[in-house]
C-alpha positions in Angstrom: -8.9 4.3 -6.2 -11.3 2.2 -4.4 -10.5 2.1 -0.8 -9.1 -1.3 0.4 -11.7 -3.8 1.9 -11.6 -3.8 5.3 -12.9 -7.0 6.8 -14.1 -5.9 10.3 -15.7 -2.6 10.2 -16.9 -1.4 13.5 -19.8 0.2 12.0 -23.4 -1.1 11.4 -23.9 0.9 8.4 -21.0 -0.4 6.6 -21.6 -3.9 7.3 -25.0 -3.5 5.8 -24.1 -1.6 2.7 -24.4 -3.4 -0.4 -21.0 -2.9 -1.9 -19.3 -4.1 1.8 -21.1 -7.2 1.2 -20.2 -7.8 -2.4 -17.1 -7.4 -1.4 -16.9 -9.7 1.6 -18.8 -12.4 -0.7 -16.0 -12.2 -3.3 -13.5 -14.5 -2.1 -16.2 -17.8 -2.7 -18.8 -15.8 -5.0 -16.8 -13.6 -7.2 -19.6 -13.5 -9.4 -22.3 -12.4 -7.0 -23.4 -8.7 -6.5 -25.4 -7.8 -3.6 -28.5 -5.3 -4.9 -30.4 -4.8 -2.1 -30.3 -5.4 1.8 -33.7 -5.7 4.1 -32.7 -5.5 7.7 -35.1 -8.2 9.5 -34.1 -7.6 13.0 -31.3 -6.2 15.0 -30.4 -7.6 18.2 -28.3 -5.7 20.5 -26.6 -7.1 23.8 -22.6 -6.8 24.1 -22.2 -7.7 20.4 -24.9 -6.4 17.7 -26.5 -9.3 15.5 -28.3 -7.9 12.8 -30.6 -10.1 10.5 -30.5 -9.5 7.1 -31.9 -10.6 3.5 -30.3 -10.1 0.8 -31.4 -9.7 -3.5 -28.5 -11.0 -5.1 -27.7 -10.6 -8.8 -24.8 -14.1 -9.9 -23.7 -16.2 -7.3 -24.3 -19.8 -7.2 -27.3 -21.9 -4.9 -24.8 -22.1 -1.8 -24.8 -18.4 -1.6 -27.2 -17.6 1.4 -30.1 -15.0 0.9 -30.2 -14.5 4.4 -27.6 -13.8 7.0 -26.7 -12.8 10.1 -23.7 -10.4 10.9 -22.4 -10.7 14.4 -19.8 -8.0 16.3 -19.3 -5.0 18.1 -21.2 -2.8 15.4 -23.3 -0.2 17.5 -22.1 1.2 20.8 -22.8 -1.0 23.4 -19.9 -0.2 25.8 -18.3 -3.5 24.9 -14.4 -3.0 23.6 -14.2 -4.2 19.8 -11.6 -6.5 21.2 -14.5 -8.5 22.7 -14.9 -9.7 19.4 -11.7 -11.0 18.6 -11.9 -14.5 20.3 -15.0 -15.3 18.8 -13.9 -14.2 15.4 -10.7 -16.4 15.7 -12.7 -19.2 16.9 -15.2 -19.2 13.5 -12.1 -18.7 11.6 -9.4 -20.9 12.6 -11.2 -24.2 14.7 -15.1 -24.5 14.2 -14.9 -26.3 11.2 -12.1 -28.6 12.9 -13.9 -29.8 15.8 -17.9 -31.4 16.6 -19.8 -28.7 18.0 -22.7 -27.2 16.4 -22.4 -24.1 15.5 -24.1 -21.9 12.6 -22.2 -22.0 9.0 -19.7 -19.3 8.6 -19.5 -17.2 5.9 -16.9 -14.7 6.7 -14.9 -14.4 9.8 -12.5 -11.4 9.7 -10.4 -9.6 11.5 -9.3 -5.5 10.9 -5.8 -4.9 10.1 -4.7 -4.0 13.2 -6.4 -7.5 14.6 -8.3 -5.7 17.4 -11.8 -5.6 16.3 -13.9 -8.8 14.3 -16.8 -9.6 12.2 -18.3 -13.0 12.0 -21.3 -13.5 8.7 -22.7 -16.6 9.3 -26.2 -18.0 7.7 -29.0 -17.0 9.6 -30.2 -19.6 11.9 -33.7 -17.8 13.2 -34.5 -17.9 9.4 -33.8 -21.4 9.3 -36.1 -22.3 12.3 -33.3 -22.0 15.0 -33.0 -19.5 17.9 -30.2 -17.3 19.6 -29.8 -18.2 23.2 -28.6 -15.5 25.8 -27.6 -15.3 29.1 -30.2 -12.7 29.3 -32.7 -15.4 29.4 -33.6 -18.0 31.6 -32.5 -21.2 29.6 -34.8 -24.6 30.3 -33.3 -27.6 31.3 -33.1 -29.3 27.9 -31.6 -26.3 26.6 -29.0 -26.0 29.4 -28.2 -29.6 29.2 -27.3 -29.4 25.2 -25.3 -26.2 25.8 -23.1 -28.5 28.2 -22.9 -30.9 25.8 -21.7 -28.7 23.4 -19.3 -26.8 25.5 -18.1 -30.1 26.8 -17.0 -30.7 22.9 -14.4 -28.2 23.2 
């Protein structure tokens, strides 16, 4: 009997495995099967963000082939619980408020509710950038970020 799908593993190897990715897609694209995974970039700060290009058999045109997975997926010193609030935001709130966020494919918590994983469209592939507290913001980036925060 196959193991139950874990919507929020805390392991980079699991979330980049074609089987996990196929299971993650199954709720929206049950006919899709991930047949190949190419890691484009891994960004490690408090959380790990891994950009992935997917080879997919089946599915529909709205199934993105370039995604970004975010969570506490590597040993960064951050507790897994650090991912929970952001996961809940994407799962429960992001579609209801006018704040600009990447389209979310999956926002799942593990069964204990103490670890979250977010799968979104790859905004860098689409021409966007990740902003970080580790890099200075330009005045325009600061203004735009504050405008988005004000919408919350």
